[in-house]
C-alpha positions in Angstrom: 0.0 0.0 0.0 2.8 2.4 0.8 4.5 1.9 -2.5 1.3 2.7 -4.4 1.2 6.0 -2.6 4.8 6.8 -3.5 6.0 6.2 0.1 8.5 3.8 1.7 8.1 1.8 4.9 11.1 0.4 6.7 10.5 -2.1 9.4 12.8 -2.5 12.4 11.8 -5.2 15.0 12.1 -4.7 18.7 12.6 -8.2 20.1 10.6 -9.1 23.2 11.9 -11.4 25.9 9.9 -14.7 26.0 7.2 -15.3 28.6 7.1 -18.7 30.3 3.3 -18.7 30.6 1.4 -16.4 28.2 -1.7 -16.8 30.4 0.2 -14.9 33.1 -1.1 -11.3 32.4 1.4 -9.8 34.8 4.4 -11.5 33.0 3.0 -10.4 29.6 2.6 -6.8 30.8 6.2 -6.8 32.2 7.5 -8.1 28.9 5.6 -5.5 26.9 6.8 -2.7 29.2 10.4 -3.8 28.9 10.1 -4.0 25.2 8.6 -0.5 25.0 11.0 1.0 27.5 12.6 4.3 26.6 16.0 2.6 26.7 14.9 -0.2 24.4 13.2 2.1 21.9 16.1 4.5 21.9 18.5 1.7 21.1 16.3 0.4 18.2 15.7 3.9 16.8 19.4 4.7 16.8 19.9 1.8 14.3 17.7 3.6 11.8 20.1 6.4 11.0 21.1 5.2 7.6 17.4 5.1 6.5 17.0 8.8 7.3 13.3 8.5 8.0 10.9 11.4 7.7 9.0 10.1 10.7 9.1 7.2 13.1 6.3 5.3 14.9 6.4 2.8 17.8 3.7 0.3 16.4 3.0 -1.8 19.4 -0.3 -0.7 20.8 0.0 -2.3 24.3 3.7 -1.2 24.4 2.5 2.4 24.1 -0.3 2.6 26.6 1.1 0.6 29.5 2.7 2.9 32.1 1.8 6.2 33.5 -0.2 8.8 31.5 3.0 10.4 29.9 4.6 7.1 28.9 3.7 7.5 25.2 5.0 11.0 25.1 8.3 9.9 26.6 8.6 7.1 24.1 7.9 9.4 21.2 10.5 11.9 22.4 13.1 9.2 22.8 12.3 7.8 19.3 12.6 11.3 17.8 15.9 12.1 19.5 17.5 8.7 18.6 16.3 8.8 15.0 17.8 12.3 14.3 15.0 14.5 15.7 12.4 13.4 13.2 8.7 13.5 14.2 7.7 10.5 16.2 4.6 9.0 17.7 3.2 5.8 19.1 0.2 3.7 18.1 -1.8 4.9 21.1 -0.8 8.6 20.7 -1.9 8.4 17.0 -5.2 6.8 17.9 -5.9 9.5 20.5 -5.0 12.3 18.0 -7.3 10.7 15.4 -10.2 10.3 17.9 -9.8 14.0 18.9 -9.8 15.0 15.2 -13.2 13.3 14.6 -14.5 14.3 18.0 -15.3 10.7 18.9 -17.0 10.5 22.3 -18.0 6.8 22.3 -15.6 4.1 21.2 -16.0 0.3 20.8 -12.7 -1.5 21.4 -12.0 -5.0 20.1 -8.9 -6.4 21.8 -6.9 -9.6 22.0 -5.5 -8.6 25.4 -6.1 -10.1 28.8 -8.8 -8.2 30.7 -6.2 -6.6 33.0 -4.3 -5.2 30.0 -7.5 -4.2 28.2 -8.5 -2.1 31.2 -5.1 -0.3 31.0 -5.9 0.6 27.4 -9.3 2.1 28.5 -7.6 4.0 31.3 -5.0 5.4 28.8 
């Protein structure tokens, strides 16, 4: 789809640590938080310098809404700085911006997450 629009998309994978029991929602949340930590994202974004991106996005929804209310903003700032001060966002921040733009007041959320993680998304 990007190529049809005259755009390029370069994918860089952030590797999560394995979780012994994927039914353990606390362990899954810790894994996602570690993967989306500012340190982890900064390291991954620094590897993109030769691409010279026009923008960068952390495309892990749960990895961008777990944490305190400013977690996504800190992630985006770290990505931007590490990728050469290009605009940066996260899946959750982009979703909030889009919902504000269309003035959505009621949202239906379909999610694959454990209930405990889904509640964190709603609270975000």
